C-alpha positions in Angstrom: 0.0 0.0 0.0 1.4 3.4 -1.0 0.7 6.4 1.2 -0.2 9.7 -0.3 2.5 12.4 0.0 2.4 14.6 3.1 2.6 18.4 2.3 1.7 21.8 3.8 -0.9 24.1 2.3 -1.5 27.7 3.0 -4.8 28.3 4.9 -7.3 30.1 2.7 -11.0 30.8 2.6 -11.4 27.5 0.8 -9.8 25.2 3.4 -10.1 27.0 6.7 -13.3 25.2 7.6 -11.7 21.7 7.2 -8.7 22.7 9.3 -10.8 24.2 12.1 -12.9 21.0 12.2 -9.9 18.8 12.9 -9.7 17.4 16.4 -6.9 15.7 18.4 -7.4 12.5 20.4 -8.7 12.9 23.9 -5.4 12.1 25.5 -3.7 14.8 23.4 -6.0 17.7 24.4 -3.7 18.9 27.2 -0.8 19.3 24.9 -2.1 21.5 22.0 -4.6 24.3 21.5 -7.7 23.9 19.3 -7.0 24.9 15.7 -9.6 27.7 15.8 -7.9 29.4 18.7 -4.5 28.9 17.1 -5.7 30.5 13.8 -7.2 33.5 15.7 -3.9 33.9 17.5 -2.0 33.7 14.2 -4.1 36.3 12.4 -4.0 38.7 15.4 -0.2 38.3 15.5 0.0 39.0 11.7 -2.1 42.1 12.2 0.5 43.3 14.8 3.3 42.6 12.2 4.6 39.5 13.9 6.1 36.8 11.7 3.7 33.8 12.0 3.0 31.2 9.3 -0.1 28.9 9.8 -0.4 25.9 7.4 -2.7 22.9 7.0 -1.0 19.5 6.9 -2.4 17.3 4.2 -2.0 13.6 3.2 -2.8 13.8 -0.4 -6.0 15.8 -0.5 -7.1 14.9 3.1 -6.4 17.4 5.9 -4.7 15.6 8.8 -3.2 18.4 10.9 -2.2 22.0 11.5 1.1 23.6 12.1 2.0 27.2 12.9 5.5 28.5 12.7 6.7 31.7 14.3 10.0 33.2 15.2 11.4 36.0 17.2 14.5 38.0 16.0 15.3 39.1 19.6 
């Protein structure tokens, strides 16, 4: 069985809903924020000029995760 390639996609109006609907397993909930809160944080940070980069993680055409990259030059 061949697995579809994993890749990142920019979050847009077209895919934001499917990223927000993703949920982690119950035992993982204490380790990560919900994707909707993370996206709100990302876009508020972008509005303040902070360098953040939110992406959907896809296996082929299927959304399987979310990642947000940020950095601080200080």
